[in-house]
N, C-alpha and C positions, 0 to 999 in steps of 0.2 A: 591445801586442805588435806586431811587424812580421812580416807573413807574406805569402806569395804570394796574390794574388787568385785566386778560383775562380769558375766560372760563377754560382754562387748569390749572388755579390756584385754581379751586374750592376745590379740596381735601386738598390743603395746607391751604387755608383760613378756611375751616371747622375745620381742626385739630388745628389751632391757636385759634379759638374761643372756641372749646371744652376744650382746655388745660388752657386757660387764662381768659376767660370771668367770670368764677366764682370768681376770685380774686376781681372783681369789684362789686360782689354781684348779678350778673345775675344768674337766675335759670338754673340748668343743665337740658338739654333736649336731647333726642335721636337725632341722625344725621338727620333723616327725618323731625323731628319737627323743628330743627334749619334751615333746608332748607326752610320749609314753612314760618317760621317767618322772615327769613333774606335773604338767598341767592336765593330763588325762589319767594320772595315777589314781587307783581306787581310793586312796586316802586323801587326795587333794580335795579341798572344799573352798569355795569363795567365802564361806562364813569365817574361815580362818586365814584369809588372805587380804592384805590391806595395801593401799596405794597412797603414796604422796603425789598429789597432782598440783601442778603449777600452771595457771592459765589454761586449764583443761588438759594439760599434757602430763602423762604419768612419768615421773622422774625417778621413782624408787618404789620397790614393793617388798613386803615381807610375807612369808608363808609358814604356816604351822599345821599341825594335824592332831586329831584326837582319835581315840578308839579304846573301848573297854577291853578289847582283846590284845592290846599292846601291853607288854610287861609294865606294871605300875600305871597302866592307862586309866584306871578308875579315878586316880587322884591327880594325874599329871597330864598336861598338854605338852606336845613336842614342838620345839622350834625346828624348822627345816632349813630355811635359807633367807637371805636378804641380799638383794641386788639393787644397785643405785647408779645413776649417771654420775660420773666423777665430780661434776659441779655441785651435786647434791649429796655426795657421800660424806656426810658430816656427822659429828656426835648428835647434833640436834635432830637430824632425820632419823638416826638410829633410835634415839630415845622415843620419839613420837611413834614410830612404827612398833617398837617393842611394847609401849604402853597400850596401843590398840590391840595387839595380839593377846597380851596378858589379860586385858579386860574381857576379851572374848572367851578366854579359858575360864575366867572367874564365872562368867555368865553360864558356862556349861557345867559348873559345879566342880571345877578342878581347883586344887589347892597349891599347885606348883607348876612351874614352867621348866622344862628340861631340854638340854641339848645332849643327846645320848645316842649310842649305837642301836638302842632299841627302836628308834624311829624307823618305821617300815619304808619310808621314802628314801631310796639310796641314790645318791648323785655321785658319779665317778669323778675322780680327780687325777691329775697327772703327777707322777712321782718326780720330784725335783732331781735334776742331774741324770735322768734316764733318757733314753731315746724315744720319748713319747709313751713309755709304759704307764699303765693306769692301775689304780686301786678302785674298787667298786663302791666305796662308801667312806664318808668321814664320820668318825665316832664322836666328834665334838667340834669346837671352833679352833682352827689352827692358831697357835700362839704367835705366829709371825704376822697375823692380820690385825689391823686396827680394831676390827670388830671384837676381838678377844678382850682387849682392855676396856672398850666401851661397855661391854656386857658386865664385866666385873664392876665397873663404876656405877652401873645401873642396878646393883644389888644381887647379881648372880654370884654364887660361890663355886669355886673350882673343887669338885669333889674328888677328882683324881686327874692325872695326866696320862695319856696314852701316847706311845711313840710308834711311828710307822717304821718298819724294818723291811729291807729290800736287798735282793741280790739277783743277778742274772744266773741262769743255769747252764750257759754255754760251756763253761769249763768246770762245772761241778763234778766232783768224784769223791767217793767215800775214802778218807785217808787211811793209811795203814794202821795208825793208832786206834781208830774207831773200829776197824775190822778186828784188831786184837782184843779190844774191849768186848766186842760181840762174842768172840770165842770164849773169853773168860766167863762171861755171863751165862753162856750156854752150858759150860761145865758146871755152873752152880744151879742149873735147872730151869733157866728161862731162855727161850729162843724167840726168834723173829720169823714171821711168815706173812703171807697174804691170806686174808680170811677166807676159809672154805667152810660153808655151813654143813657140809657132809662130814667133815672131820673135826671141826672145832666146836666147842660148846661154852656156855657161860657168858656170851656177849650181853644178854639182857641183864644178868646179875651184875656184871661189871658196870654197865651204864647206870643201873639203879644205885649202886654204891657211890658213883660219882655225883649223882643228883644234880645234873645239869640238863634242864629241859631241851635246850638248843642242841647240845651234843646228842641227846637221846633221839631226837627227831631226825637229825641229819645222818647219824651212824646207822640207825635202824633202817632208814630209807636206802642208804648205800648198800647195806647187806641184802636187803630185799631185792634191789635192782641189779645186783651183781657187779657193783663198782669195785674197783681195786681199793682194798682197805688193809693197810699194814697193821698187824697186831703183834703184841707180845704174848707169849704162851708159857704157861706152867704146865708141862705135859701137853694136853690138848685143851686146857682151860684158858680162855681169854683173860689175860691179866692187864691189858692196856691196848690203846689204839692211837693212831695218828692218821689224819686225813679227813675224809676220803680223797682219793686221787682223781682229779679230772681237770684238764686244761680248759680254761674259759676261752671264749672267742677272741679275747684280747691277747691271748698267749700267756696269761697269768695262770700259774698252778694254784688251784683252790686249796685253801687251808681252813678247816673248821676248828682244829685244836689238837692237843695231845692230852690224853687222860690215862692215868695209871690207877688201878684199884688200890685202895689204901694198904692192903696187906702185902703188896708187891712194890711199894715205893722204896726209894733210896737204894736202888740196884742199877742205876744209870739207864733204865729202860726208856725214859723220856728222851734222852739224848740219842740213843740208838734208833728209836722209832723216827725221830725227826730226820736224821740223816737218811734213813731208808725212804721216808716220804719224799725228800728232795730227789733222790735217785729215781724213784718211781714216777714222779711228776716229769722229770726230764725224759725218761724213757717213753712216757705217754705223749710227748710233744710240747710240753710247756717250755716257754722261753725264759720266764722269770718267775719269781715268787715274791709276794709282799704279804705282810701280816701286821697286826697290832698287838702290842703287849703293854702292860703297865710299866711306867718308867722305872719303878722299883721292883718289878716282878723278877724273882730269881731265874725264871725260865729265859729271861733275856740273855743269860750267859750261854745257854744252849744255842740260841739263834746266832749269837756272835761267833761261837766256835765253828759254825757252819758257813761263816763268811758273810753273814747279814750285817748291814750297817743301818743306823738310825738316819732317816731322811727328813722327817717332819714330826713335830710334837703337837698334840691336840689337847685342849682342856675340855673335860666333861663337866658341864655346868648345870646348876640347879638354883632356882629362885623360889622361895615360898611366897605365895600370892596373898 
């Protein structure tokens, strides 16, 4: 039977996750950490969690979340995860659990179900081919999982694909040709620096021109808190940013993005800032970096030029309900 999960299911859901989530590439975590990330997360709700039970035993579960404060959250519910015992990890189980979650989204007035990086419930996964290095969130369903094809068959549309890119920083160094490019760009009036609020101005105007709410929140907070923030400058006016810089507890160098104000684009500032970011992350103690970018995003060439390689591809999925 398919039914709503209830608090009494907690131990069974936790056991299912611990036994089966690593098969999807999720990082192993102690029980208390899984609770923090998933079952005790502020956006977790038994209303949007469903169980397949066989003879009273939970053999699979699905979890989603809603929230009007989530981007597009007034019209969309977010799929978070599905974990199943291998004997019950079938297309039938997937369809039954998706149907239950989608019906709950409809009952909440949602018109779509989405698998997206906007989901506030972040579940870390292990980067393939790495020595246990992790990324802190999946932006969609990995295309190497059966779940990806099952969701497409169930009416989900792949709105885009995101590729995860990765490199260790142990041997990272800014190459001579990038140093030369930086000197040429400086001669043309644009330089690189670490943001200093006492010397540099125009950060807010630059962020307003980029019109990216996530960048605005993260970069503004970084500047306020005194975090290392590489910037491009035209004189003392901020023309772009990369970062901010801080190593996460896993050893990963954090990366929010690269942004260049429109009037300063096409001057190689994005490439220069990214190389500077990698150097600053290494200097701050980061062991590796990982990031997502669209499969067809031109910025991918910048990351590849810095030695990053694609390690996994994810489908960002959407279904109209």
